[in-house]
All heavy atoms as TSV, in Angstrom:
chain	resi	resn	atom	element	x	y	z
A	1	MET	N	N	-8.320	5.239	-9.570
A	1	MET	CA	C	-9.394	6.183	-9.724
A	1	MET	C	C	-8.849	7.615	-9.641
A	1	MET	O	O	-9.289	8.480	-10.378
A	1	MET	CB	C	-10.455	5.959	-8.656
A	1	MET	CG	C	-11.696	6.743	-8.876
A	1	MET	SD	S	-13.059	5.995	-7.983
A	1	MET	CE	C	-13.479	7.271	-6.870
A	2	GLY	N	N	-7.901	7.847	-8.719
A	2	GLY	CA	C	-7.290	9.163	-8.601
A	2	GLY	C	C	-6.582	9.585	-9.868
A	2	GLY	O	O	-6.646	10.748	-10.274
A	3	ARG	N	N	-5.890	8.652	-10.501
A	3	ARG	CA	C	-5.202	8.957	-11.769
A	3	ARG	C	C	-6.212	9.301	-12.865
A	3	ARG	O	O	-5.998	10.218	-13.653
A	3	ARG	CB	C	-4.347	7.777	-12.208
A	3	ARG	CG	C	-3.085	7.649	-11.432
A	3	ARG	CD	C	-2.179	6.589	-12.041
A	3	ARG	NE	N	-1.250	6.148	-11.014
A	3	ARG	CZ	C	-0.997	4.905	-10.721
A	3	ARG	NH1	N	-1.568	3.936	-11.391
A	3	ARG	NH2	N	-0.147	4.599	-9.763
A	4	ALA	N	N	-7.300	8.544	-12.914
A	4	ALA	CA	C	-8.319	8.796	-13.937
A	4	ALA	C	C	-8.918	10.194	-13.782
A	4	ALA	O	O	-9.296	10.823	-14.763
A	4	ALA	CB	C	-9.422	7.745	-13.857
A	5	LEU	N	N	-8.981	10.684	-12.555
A	5	LEU	CA	C	-9.513	12.020	-12.292
A	5	LEU	C	C	-8.427	13.091	-12.329
A	5	LEU	O	O	-8.692	14.247	-12.056
A	5	LEU	CB	C	-10.206	12.038	-10.931
A	5	LEU	CG	C	-11.444	11.156	-10.815
A	5	LEU	CD1	C	-11.919	11.069	-9.373
A	5	LEU	CD2	C	-12.549	11.690	-11.708
A	6	GLN	N	N	-7.195	12.676	-12.626
A	6	GLN	CA	C	-6.028	13.552	-12.681
A	6	GLN	C	C	-5.796	14.277	-11.355
A	6	GLN	O	O	-5.407	15.441	-11.312
A	6	GLN	CB	C	-6.147	14.545	-13.836
A	6	GLN	CG	C	-6.226	13.871	-15.176
A	6	GLN	CD	C	-6.393	14.850	-16.315
A	6	GLN	OE1	O	-6.622	16.030	-16.125
A	6	GLN	NE2	N	-6.283	14.341	-17.527
A	7	ALA	N	N	-6.036	13.572	-10.251
A	7	ALA	CA	C	-5.822	14.127	-8.914
A	7	ALA	C	C	-4.370	13.909	-8.493
A	7	ALA	O	O	-3.756	12.904	-8.859
A	7	ALA	CB	C	-6.748	13.442	-7.917
A	8	ASP	N	N	-3.828	14.844	-7.742
A	8	ASP	CA	C	-2.474	14.702	-7.218
A	8	ASP	C	C	-2.444	13.781	-5.992
A	8	ASP	O	O	-1.469	13.073	-5.767
A	8	ASP	CB	C	-1.894	16.064	-6.837
A	8	ASP	CG	C	-1.700	16.967	-8.045
A	8	ASP	OD1	O	-1.397	16.427	-9.137
A	8	ASP	OD2	O	-1.865	18.186	-7.896
A	9	TYR	N	N	-3.533	13.802	-5.227
A	9	TYR	CA	C	-3.613	13.023	-3.994
A	9	TYR	C	C	-4.969	12.332	-3.903
A	9	TYR	O	O	-5.950	12.794	-4.476
A	9	TYR	CB	C	-3.448	13.920	-2.764
A	9	TYR	CG	C	-2.143	14.666	-2.746
A	9	TYR	CD1	C	-2.048	15.957	-3.232
A	9	TYR	CD2	C	-0.992	14.065	-2.252
A	9	TYR	CE1	C	-0.848	16.641	-3.228
A	9	TYR	CE2	C	0.217	14.735	-2.248
A	9	TYR	CZ	C	0.285	16.017	-2.735
A	9	TYR	OH	O	1.483	16.681	-2.732
A	10	VAL	N	N	-5.007	11.243	-3.147
A	10	VAL	CA	C	-6.265	10.567	-2.842
A	10	VAL	C	C	-6.372	10.383	-1.335
A	10	VAL	O	O	-5.365	10.246	-0.636
A	10	VAL	CB	C	-6.383	9.194	-3.554
A	10	VAL	CG1	C	-6.487	9.377	-5.046
A	10	VAL	CG2	C	-5.244	8.281	-3.199
A	11	LEU	N	N	-7.582	10.393	-0.843
A	11	LEU	CA	C	-7.856	10.172	0.576
A	11	LEU	C	C	-8.566	8.835	0.703
A	11	LEU	O	O	-9.605	8.611	0.070
A	11	LEU	CB	C	-8.737	11.290	1.125
A	11	LEU	CG	C	-9.157	11.182	2.585
A	11	LEU	CD1	C	-7.939	11.347	3.490
A	11	LEU	CD2	C	-10.197	12.230	2.905
A	12	VAL	N	N	-7.982	7.935	1.474
A	12	VAL	CA	C	-8.538	6.594	1.648
A	12	VAL	C	C	-8.965	6.438	3.108
A	12	VAL	O	O	-8.196	6.709	4.021
A	12	VAL	CB	C	-7.489	5.508	1.291
A	12	VAL	CG1	C	-8.063	4.124	1.502
A	12	VAL	CG2	C	-7.008	5.685	-0.133
A	13	GLY	N	N	-10.203	6.013	3.302
A	13	GLY	CA	C	-10.728	5.791	4.646
A	13	GLY	C	C	-11.046	4.331	4.867
A	13	GLY	O	O	-11.406	3.610	3.939
A	14	GLU	N	N	-10.897	3.912	6.123
A	14	GLU	CA	C	-11.147	2.514	6.479
A	14	GLU	C	C	-11.702	2.463	7.890
A	14	GLU	O	O	-11.262	3.199	8.765
A	14	GLU	CB	C	-9.829	1.752	6.405
A	14	GLU	CG	C	-9.900	0.325	6.866
A	14	GLU	CD	C	-8.524	-0.306	6.877
A	14	GLU	OE1	O	-7.758	-0.033	7.817
A	14	GLU	OE2	O	-8.237	-1.063	5.945
A	15	VAL	N	N	-12.667	1.599	8.093
A	15	VAL	CA	C	-13.228	1.380	9.423
A	15	VAL	C	C	-13.099	-0.097	9.752
A	15	VAL	O	O	-13.452	-0.954	8.940
A	15	VAL	CB	C	-14.708	1.806	9.496
A	15	VAL	CG1	C	-15.309	1.470	10.844
A	15	VAL	CG2	C	-14.855	3.289	9.192
A	16	GLN	N	N	-12.556	-0.380	10.926
A	16	GLN	CA	C	-12.410	-1.768	11.385
A	16	GLN	C	C	-13.241	-1.956	12.643
A	16	GLN	O	O	-13.061	-1.241	13.623
A	16	GLN	CB	C	-10.954	-2.078	11.708
A	16	GLN	CG	C	-10.033	-1.961	10.527
A	16	GLN	CD	C	-8.577	-2.073	10.943
A	16	GLN	OE1	O	-8.177	-1.575	11.987
A	16	GLN	NE2	N	-7.794	-2.722	10.110
A	17	LYS	N	N	-14.153	-2.900	12.587
A	17	LYS	CA	C	-14.939	-3.219	13.774
A	17	LYS	C	C	-14.178	-4.278	14.561
A	17	LYS	O	O	-14.159	-5.454	14.203
A	17	LYS	CB	C	-16.323	-3.715	13.393
A	17	LYS	CG	C	-17.215	-3.916	14.581
A	17	LYS	CD	C	-18.625	-4.264	14.165
A	17	LYS	CE	C	-19.493	-4.444	15.405
A	17	LYS	NZ	N	-20.852	-4.806	15.055
A	18	VAL	N	N	-13.525	-3.840	15.625
A	18	VAL	CA	C	-12.721	-4.737	16.440
A	18	VAL	C	C	-13.626	-5.636	17.280
A	18	VAL	O	O	-13.388	-6.832	17.413
A	18	VAL	CB	C	-11.752	-3.927	17.337
A	18	VAL	CG1	C	-10.934	-4.836	18.228
A	18	VAL	CG2	C	-10.849	-3.048	16.475
A	19	SER	N	N	-14.673	-5.051	17.836
A	19	SER	CA	C	-15.668	-5.793	18.609
A	19	SER	C	C	-16.944	-4.973	18.598
A	19	SER	O	O	-17.011	-3.928	17.948
A	19	SER	CB	C	-15.186	-6.019	20.046
A	19	SER	OG	O	-15.155	-4.789	20.752
A	20	ASN	N	N	-17.969	-5.409	19.324
A	20	ASN	CA	C	-19.199	-4.628	19.407
A	20	ASN	C	C	-18.976	-3.314	20.135
A	20	ASN	O	O	-19.779	-2.397	20.024
A	20	ASN	CB	C	-20.295	-5.429	20.110
A	20	ASN	CG	C	-20.870	-6.494	19.210
A	20	ASN	OD1	O	-20.865	-6.348	17.995
A	20	ASN	ND2	N	-21.358	-7.560	19.799
A	21	LEU	N	N	-17.901	-3.205	20.871
A	21	LEU	CA	C	-17.610	-2.001	21.645
A	21	LEU	C	C	-16.549	-1.120	21.001
A	21	LEU	O	O	-16.603	0.098	21.101
A	21	LEU	CB	C	-17.150	-2.396	23.063
A	21	LEU	CG	C	-16.788	-1.252	23.992
A	21	LEU	CD1	C	-18.009	-0.401	24.289
A	21	LEU	CD2	C	-16.199	-1.785	25.274
A	22	ILE	N	N	-15.574	-1.690	20.310
A	22	ILE	CA	C	-14.414	-0.933	19.814
A	22	ILE	C	C	-14.429	-0.860	18.290
A	22	ILE	O	O	-14.547	-1.880	17.608
A	22	ILE	CB	C	-13.103	-1.580	20.278
A	22	ILE	CG1	C	-13.068	-1.662	21.805
A	22	ILE	CG2	C	-11.905	-0.793	19.758
A	22	ILE	CD1	C	-11.940	-2.520	22.337
A	23	ILE	N	N	-14.282	0.369	17.774
A	23	ILE	CA	C	-14.222	0.601	16.335
A	23	ILE	C	C	-12.983	1.442	16.047
A	23	ILE	O	O	-12.734	2.441	16.715
A	23	ILE	CB	C	-15.484	1.331	15.844
A	23	ILE	CG1	C	-16.694	0.429	16.059
A	23	ILE	CG2	C	-15.352	1.728	14.388
A	23	ILE	CD1	C	-18.010	1.079	15.832
A	24	ALA	N	N	-12.179	1.031	15.060
A	24	ALA	CA	C	-10.991	1.769	14.657
A	24	ALA	C	C	-11.271	2.461	13.329
A	24	ALA	O	O	-11.758	1.837	12.387
A	24	ALA	CB	C	-9.799	0.837	14.517
A	25	MET	N	N	-10.968	3.765	13.260
A	25	MET	CA	C	-11.147	4.543	12.036
A	25	MET	C	C	-9.782	5.009	11.569
A	25	MET	O	O	-8.987	5.507	12.358
A	25	MET	CB	C	-12.034	5.757	12.298
A	25	MET	CG	C	-13.411	5.420	12.752
A	25	MET	SD	S	-14.311	6.934	13.104
A	25	MET	CE	C	-15.907	6.272	13.479
A	26	ASN	N	N	-9.513	4.858	10.272
A	26	ASN	CA	C	-8.221	5.239	9.698
A	26	ASN	C	C	-8.438	6.078	8.452
A	26	ASN	O	O	-9.289	5.755	7.631
A	26	ASN	CB	C	-7.426	3.991	9.302
A	26	ASN	CG	C	-7.325	3.000	10.430
A	26	ASN	OD1	O	-6.783	3.290	11.475
A	26	ASN	ND2	N	-7.859	1.813	10.222
A	27	LEU	N	N	-7.648	7.139	8.305
A	27	LEU	CA	C	-7.631	7.950	7.092
A	27	LEU	C	C	-6.190	8.110	6.637
A	27	LEU	O	O	-5.302	8.372	7.454
A	27	LEU	CB	C	-8.222	9.339	7.332
A	27	LEU	CG	C	-9.738	9.452	7.411
A	27	LEU	CD1	C	-10.143	10.903	7.653
A	27	LEU	CD2	C	-10.399	8.946	6.155
A	28	VAL	N	N	-5.949	7.942	5.334
A	28	VAL	CA	C	-4.598	8.052	4.777
A	28	VAL	C	C	-4.670	8.907	3.508
A	28	VAL	O	O	-5.537	8.702	2.665
A	28	VAL	CB	C	-4.027	6.660	4.427
A	28	VAL	CG1	C	-2.683	6.779	3.750
A	28	VAL	CG2	C	-3.927	5.796	5.662
A	29	ILE	N	N	-3.743	9.864	3.393
A	29	ILE	CA	C	-3.581	10.636	2.159
A	29	ILE	C	C	-2.382	10.052	1.428
A	29	ILE	O	O	-1.302	9.918	2.001
A	29	ILE	CB	C	-3.359	12.128	2.447
A	29	ILE	CG1	C	-4.571	12.730	3.146
A	29	ILE	CG2	C	-3.073	12.872	1.137
A	29	ILE	CD1	C	-4.384	14.176	3.559
A	30	ARG	N	N	-2.581	9.711	0.152
A	30	ARG	CA	C	-1.514	9.132	-0.667
A	30	ARG	C	C	-1.308	9.953	-1.933
A	30	ARG	O	O	-2.267	10.512	-2.468
A	30	ARG	CB	C	-1.853	7.700	-1.069
A	30	ARG	CG	C	-1.910	6.741	0.090
A	30	ARG	CD	C	-2.040	5.301	-0.393
A	30	ARG	NE	N	-2.064	4.382	0.716
A	30	ARG	CZ	C	-0.993	3.895	1.321
A	30	ARG	NH1	N	0.199	4.242	0.909
A	30	ARG	NH2	N	-1.099	3.060	2.331
A	31	GLU	N	N	-0.036	9.994	-2.393
A	31	GLU	CA	C	0.252	10.584	-3.690
A	31	GLU	C	C	-0.300	9.643	-4.755
A	31	GLU	O	O	-0.099	8.430	-4.687
A	31	GLU	CB	C	1.756	10.752	-3.896
A	31	GLU	CG	C	2.371	11.797	-3.014
A	31	GLU	CD	C	3.864	11.938	-3.255
A	31	GLU	OE1	O	4.445	11.146	-4.026
A	31	GLU	OE2	O	4.439	12.857	-2.656
A	32	THR	N	N	-0.980	10.197	-5.726
A	32	THR	CA	C	-1.634	9.366	-6.741
A	32	THR	C	C	-0.624	8.605	-7.592
A	32	THR	O	O	-0.777	7.407	-7.823
A	32	THR	CB	C	-2.534	10.228	-7.639
A	32	THR	OG1	O	-3.445	10.938	-6.809
A	32	THR	CG2	C	-3.312	9.372	-8.601
A	33	ASN	N	N	0.422	9.268	-8.065
A	33	ASN	CA	C	1.355	8.612	-8.979
A	33	ASN	C	C	2.198	7.543	-8.304
A	33	ASN	O	O	2.361	6.450	-8.831
A	33	ASN	CB	C	2.260	9.647	-9.654
A	33	ASN	CG	C	1.490	10.508	-10.628
A	33	ASN	OD1	O	0.511	10.052	-11.200
A	33	ASN	ND2	N	1.916	11.737	-10.800
A	34	SER	N	N	2.764	7.848	-7.145
A	34	SER	CA	C	3.678	6.909	-6.492
A	34	SER	C	C	2.987	5.969	-5.510
A	34	SER	O	O	3.492	4.902	-5.202
A	34	SER	CB	C	4.783	7.671	-5.759
A	34	SER	OG	O	4.228	8.398	-4.669
A	35	GLY	N	N	1.857	6.396	-4.968
A	35	GLY	CA	C	1.179	5.605	-3.948
A	35	GLY	C	C	1.752	5.784	-2.549
A	35	GLY	O	O	1.282	5.168	-1.599
A	36	HIS	N	N	2.760	6.650	-2.420
A	36	HIS	CA	C	3.371	6.874	-1.112
A	36	HIS	C	C	2.416	7.602	-0.168
A	36	HIS	O	O	1.695	8.513	-0.585
A	36	HIS	CB	C	4.661	7.696	-1.240
A	36	HIS	CG	C	5.773	6.924	-1.847
A	36	HIS	ND1	N	6.263	7.208	-3.103
A	36	HIS	CD2	C	6.487	5.864	-1.388
A	36	HIS	CE1	C	7.236	6.370	-3.382
A	36	HIS	NE2	N	7.382	5.531	-2.370
A	37	MET	N	N	2.445	7.203	1.099
A	37	MET	CA	C	1.614	7.835	2.108
A	37	MET	C	C	2.192	9.200	2.465
A	37	MET	O	O	3.373	9.319	2.790
A	37	MET	CB	C	1.526	6.968	3.365
A	37	MET	CG	C	0.600	7.543	4.400
A	37	MET	SD	S	0.344	6.475	5.834
A	37	MET	CE	C	1.874	6.696	6.699
A	38	VAL	N	N	1.366	10.226	2.413
A	38	VAL	CA	C	1.759	11.578	2.784
A	38	VAL	C	C	1.410	11.833	4.244
A	38	VAL	O	O	2.192	12.397	4.998
A	38	VAL	CB	C	1.051	12.619	1.879
A	38	VAL	CG1	C	1.345	14.030	2.331
A	38	VAL	CG2	C	1.451	12.407	0.438
A	39	ARG	N	N	0.226	11.388	4.649
A	39	ARG	CA	C	-0.242	11.602	6.017
A	39	ARG	C	C	-1.253	10.522	6.350
A	39	ARG	O	O	-2.043	10.118	5.504
A	39	ARG	CB	C	-0.905	12.981	6.096
A	39	ARG	CG	C	-1.361	13.417	7.438
A	39	ARG	CD	C	-0.352	14.354	8.061
A	39	ARG	NE	N	-0.958	15.087	9.156
A	39	ARG	CZ	C	-0.734	14.793	10.426
A	39	ARG	NH1	N	0.074	13.833	10.758
A	39	ARG	NH2	N	-1.300	15.488	11.378
A	40	GLY	N	N	-1.243	10.076	7.574
A	40	GLY	CA	C	-2.201	9.075	8.013
A	40	GLY	C	C	-2.510	9.240	9.490
A	40	GLY	O	O	-1.623	9.555	10.275
A	41	LEU	N	N	-3.755	9.066	9.831
A	41	LEU	CA	C	-4.196	9.175	11.216
A	41	LEU	C	C	-5.228	8.098	11.512
A	41	LEU	O	O	-5.938	7.635	10.615
A	41	LEU	CB	C	-4.816	10.545	11.485
A	41	LEU	CG	C	-3.857	11.729	11.483
A	41	LEU	CD1	C	-4.634	13.024	11.429
A	41	LEU	CD2	C	-2.991	11.698	12.711
A	42	SER	N	N	-5.316	7.738	12.769
A	42	SER	CA	C	-6.329	6.767	13.170
A	42	SER	C	C	-6.820	7.099	14.572
A	42	SER	O	O	-6.160	7.798	15.326
A	42	SER	CB	C	-5.769	5.341	13.135
A	42	SER	OG	O	-4.755	5.195	14.095
A	43	VAL	N	N	-7.986	6.592	14.866
A	43	VAL	CA	C	-8.577	6.781	16.189
A	43	VAL	C	C	-9.421	5.545	16.507
A	43	VAL	O	O	-10.005	4.938	15.622
A	43	VAL	CB	C	-9.428	8.076	16.246
A	43	VAL	CG1	C	-10.635	7.987	15.352
A	43	VAL	CG2	C	-9.843	8.399	17.672
A	44	ASP	N	N	-9.422	5.163	17.763
A	44	ASP	CA	C	-10.303	4.100	18.250
A	44	ASP	C	C	-11.432	4.754	19.024
A	44	ASP	O	O	-11.194	5.643	19.844
A	44	ASP	CB	C	-9.565	3.142	19.188
A	44	ASP	CG	C	-8.544	2.295	18.472
A	44	ASP	OD1	O	-8.599	2.217	17.236
A	44	ASP	OD2	O	-7.683	1.712	19.156
A	45	VAL	N	N	-12.648	4.335	18.748
A	45	VAL	CA	C	-13.796	4.861	19.481
A	45	VAL	C	C	-14.487	3.717	20.204
A	45	VAL	O	O	-14.443	2.570	19.767
A	45	VAL	CB	C	-14.792	5.606	18.560
A	45	VAL	CG1	C	-14.154	6.844	17.979
A	45	VAL	CG2	C	-15.315	4.725	17.469
A	46	ARG	N	N	-15.085	4.060	21.303
A	46	ARG	CA	C	-15.852	3.095	22.088
A	46	ARG	C	C	-17.324	3.366	21.877
A	46	ARG	O	O	-17.756	4.513	21.908
A	46	ARG	CB	C	-15.527	3.215	23.585
A	46	ARG	CG	C	-14.054	3.063	23.927
A	46	ARG	CD	C	-13.573	1.674	23.528
A	46	ARG	NE	N	-12.234	1.393	24.010
A	46	ARG	CZ	C	-11.140	1.498	23.284
A	46	ARG	NH1	N	-11.216	1.934	22.048
A	46	ARG	NH2	N	-9.963	1.170	23.771
A	47	SER	N	N	-18.085	2.340	21.630
A	47	SER	CA	C	-19.519	2.405	21.418
A	47	SER	C	C	-19.815	2.546	19.930
A	47	SER	O	O	-19.172	3.328	19.224
A	47	SER	CB	C	-20.144	3.568	22.189
A	47	SER	OG	O	-21.505	3.691	21.898
A	48	ASN	N	N	-20.752	1.805	19.453
A	48	ASN	CA	C	-21.138	1.802	18.043
A	48	ASN	C	C	-22.396	2.648	17.869
A	48	ASN	O	O	-23.473	2.146	17.594
A	48	ASN	CB	C	-21.360	0.366	17.572
A	48	ASN	CG	C	-21.540	0.267	16.073
A	48	ASN	OD1	O	-21.377	1.237	15.355
A	48	ASN	ND2	N	-21.884	-0.903	15.601
A	49	THR	N	N	-22.230	3.973	18.043
A	49	THR	CA	C	-23.360	4.893	17.908
A	49	THR	C	C	-23.009	5.992	16.911
A	49	THR	O	O	-21.837	6.227	16.621
A	49	THR	CB	C	-23.717	5.548	19.253
A	49	THR	OG1	O	-22.616	6.372	19.671
A	49	THR	CG2	C	-24.029	4.506	20.324
A	50	ASP	N	N	-24.027	6.677	16.408
A	50	ASP	CA	C	-23.789	7.813	15.508
A	50	ASP	C	C	-22.933	8.874	16.193
A	50	ASP	O	O	-22.074	9.485	15.569
A	50	ASP	CB	C	-25.109	8.431	15.060
A	50	ASP	CG	C	-25.897	7.543	14.115
A	50	ASP	OD1	O	-25.300	6.594	13.552
A	50	ASP	OD2	O	-27.105	7.787	13.941
A	51	ARG	N	N	-23.165	9.082	17.462
A	51	ARG	CA	C	-22.412	10.090	18.216
A	51	ARG	C	C	-20.927	9.737	18.286
A	51	ARG	O	O	-20.062	10.580	18.071
A	51	ARG	CB	C	-22.991	10.234	19.613
A	51	ARG	CG	C	-22.355	11.318	20.411
A	51	ARG	CD	C	-23.043	11.474	21.741
A	51	ARG	NE	N	-22.397	12.529	22.502
A	51	ARG	CZ	C	-22.756	12.898	23.688
A	51	ARG	NH1	N	-23.786	12.310	24.272
A	51	ARG	NH2	N	-22.122	13.847	24.323
A	52	SER	N	N	-20.593	8.483	18.578
A	52	SER	CA	C	-19.189	8.095	18.678
A	52	SER	C	C	-18.499	8.108	17.313
A	52	SER	O	O	-17.341	8.500	17.201
A	52	SER	CB	C	-19.044	6.721	19.340
A	52	SER	OG	O	-19.642	5.708	18.563
A	53	TRP	N	N	-19.210	7.713	16.263
A	53	TRP	CA	C	-18.641	7.768	14.914
A	53	TRP	C	C	-18.348	9.217	14.541
A	53	TRP	O	O	-17.303	9.530	13.986
A	53	TRP	CB	C	-19.603	7.151	13.901
A	53	TRP	CG	C	-19.556	5.660	13.851
A	53	TRP	CD1	C	-19.896	4.794	14.850
A	53	TRP	CD2	C	-19.162	4.858	12.745
A	53	TRP	NE1	N	-19.733	3.505	14.423
A	53	TRP	CE2	C	-19.292	3.513	13.132
A	53	TRP	CE3	C	-18.727	5.149	11.469
A	53	TRP	CZ2	C	-18.980	2.470	12.289
A	53	TRP	CZ3	C	-18.425	4.097	10.612
A	53	TRP	CH2	C	-18.554	2.781	11.033
A	54	GLY	N	N	-19.290	10.109	14.824
A	54	GLY	CA	C	-19.094	11.527	14.535
A	54	GLY	C	C	-17.911	12.098	15.297
A	54	GLY	O	O	-17.111	12.855	14.751
A	55	TRP	N	N	-17.801	11.734	16.567
A	55	TRP	CA	C	-16.676	12.204	17.374
A	55	TRP	C	C	-15.356	11.726	16.790
A	55	TRP	O	O	-14.406	12.499	16.671
A	55	TRP	CB	C	-16.808	11.701	18.814
A	55	TRP	CG	C	-15.668	12.137	19.667
A	55	TRP	CD1	C	-15.581	13.295	20.380
A	55	TRP	CD2	C	-14.435	11.450	19.884
A	55	TRP	NE1	N	-14.375	13.360	21.011
A	55	TRP	CE2	C	-13.648	12.247	20.726
A	55	TRP	CE3	C	-13.913	10.243	19.434
A	55	TRP	CZ2	C	-12.366	11.862	21.127
A	55	TRP	CZ3	C	-12.650	9.877	19.834
A	55	TRP	CH2	C	-11.895	10.674	20.671
A	56	GLY	N	N	-15.300	10.471	16.399
A	56	GLY	CA	C	-14.075	9.909	15.837
A	56	GLY	C	C	-13.657	10.599	14.555
A	56	GLY	O	O	-12.486	10.950	14.367
A	57	MET	N	N	-14.611	10.833	13.647
A	57	MET	CA	C	-14.282	11.492	12.387
A	57	MET	C	C	-13.877	12.946	12.602
A	57	MET	O	O	-12.937	13.435	11.979
A	57	MET	CB	C	-15.456	11.405	11.411
A	57	MET	CG	C	-15.680	10.007	10.875
A	57	MET	SD	S	-14.185	9.252	10.170
A	57	MET	CE	C	-13.799	10.369	8.869
A	58	ARG	N	N	-14.566	13.654	13.486
A	58	ARG	CA	C	-14.182	15.040	13.783
A	58	ARG	C	C	-12.778	15.103	14.365
A	58	ARG	O	O	-11.992	15.991	14.041
A	58	ARG	CB	C	-15.188	15.694	14.722
A	58	ARG	CG	C	-16.449	16.158	14.026
A	58	ARG	CD	C	-17.334	17.007	14.920
A	58	ARG	NE	N	-17.768	16.312	16.125
A	58	ARG	CZ	C	-18.801	15.471	16.181
A	58	ARG	NH1	N	-19.517	15.236	15.097
A	58	ARG	NH2	N	-19.134	14.889	17.289
A	59	PHE	N	N	-12.429	14.147	15.223
A	59	PHE	CA	C	-11.108	14.106	15.830
A	59	PHE	C	C	-10.025	13.940	14.760
A	59	PHE	O	O	-9.046	14.671	14.725
A	59	PHE	CB	C	-11.022	12.959	16.841
A	59	PHE	CG	C	-9.693	12.836	17.509
A	59	PHE	CD1	C	-9.394	13.604	18.616
A	59	PHE	CD2	C	-8.731	11.960	17.026
A	59	PHE	CE1	C	-8.158	13.507	19.235
A	59	PHE	CE2	C	-7.495	11.849	17.640
A	59	PHE	CZ	C	-7.209	12.619	18.755
A	60	ILE	N	N	-10.215	12.973	13.858
A	60	ILE	CA	C	-9.230	12.742	12.796
A	60	ILE	C	C	-9.117	13.948	11.878
A	60	ILE	O	O	-8.023	14.427	11.583
A	60	ILE	CB	C	-9.589	11.479	11.979
A	60	ILE	CG1	C	-9.339	10.218	12.800
A	60	ILE	CG2	C	-8.767	11.422	10.692
A	60	ILE	CD1	C	-9.742	8.943	12.101
A	61	LEU	N	N	-10.243	14.465	11.405
A	61	LEU	CA	C	-10.226	15.573	10.449
A	61	LEU	C	C	-9.628	16.835	11.055
A	61	LEU	O	O	-8.978	17.608	10.352
A	61	LEU	CB	C	-11.634	15.840	9.910
A	61	LEU	CG	C	-12.186	14.729	9.020
A	61	LEU	CD1	C	-13.641	15.008	8.665
A	61	LEU	CD2	C	-11.346	14.567	7.763
A	62	SER	N	N	-9.810	17.049	12.345
A	62	SER	CA	C	-9.247	18.246	12.975
A	62	SER	C	C	-7.729	18.179	13.062
A	62	SER	O	O	-7.069	19.202	13.209
A	62	SER	CB	C	-9.830	18.435	14.373
A	62	SER	OG	O	-9.346	17.459	15.276
A	63	ARG	N	N	-7.154	16.994	12.958
A	63	ARG	CA	C	-5.704	16.826	13.056
A	63	ARG	C	C	-5.047	16.445	11.737
A	63	ARG	O	O	-3.842	16.301	11.657
A	63	ARG	CB	C	-5.368	15.783	14.109
A	63	ARG	CG	C	-5.571	16.351	15.499
A	63	ARG	CD	C	-5.889	15.279	16.514
A	63	ARG	NE	N	-6.050	15.837	17.837
A	63	ARG	CZ	C	-7.152	16.433	18.281
A	63	ARG	NH1	N	-8.182	16.567	17.483
A	63	ARG	NH2	N	-7.232	16.909	19.501
A	64	LEU	N	N	-5.831	16.288	10.698
A	64	LEU	CA	C	-5.301	15.814	9.424
A	64	LEU	C	C	-4.509	16.888	8.682
A	64	LEU	O	O	-3.515	16.588	8.046
A	64	LEU	CB	C	-6.443	15.299	8.541
A	64	LEU	CG	C	-6.075	14.474	7.318
A	64	LEU	CD1	C	-5.257	13.246	7.719
A	64	LEU	CD2	C	-7.302	14.052	6.562
A	65	PHE	N	N	-4.950	18.131	8.781
A	65	PHE	CA	C	-4.296	19.185	7.996
A	65	PHE	C	C	-3.589	20.179	8.865
A	65	PHE	O	O	-3.715	20.570	9.827
A	65	PHE	CB	C	-5.290	19.888	7.093
A	65	PHE	CG	C	-5.915	18.946	6.115
A	65	PHE	CD1	C	-7.192	18.486	6.299
A	65	PHE	CD2	C	-5.198	18.500	5.029
A	65	PHE	CE1	C	-7.778	17.603	5.403
A	65	PHE	CE2	C	-5.769	17.626	4.114
A	65	PHE	CZ	C	-7.058	17.196	4.302
């Protein structure tokens, strides 16, 4: 999809529900042509609430760039 849009990089996000209490969030920046990872971060949050999801995403995004 990144190639079709002629983007140099793509951002891929993933959420893993480890249990009802633990959620892992991952973000990876990849070069579109090679697929090589440029940067990747992850965070585990406790509690499956809007507040904890927001905290987790803010934490990752504040350290991504």
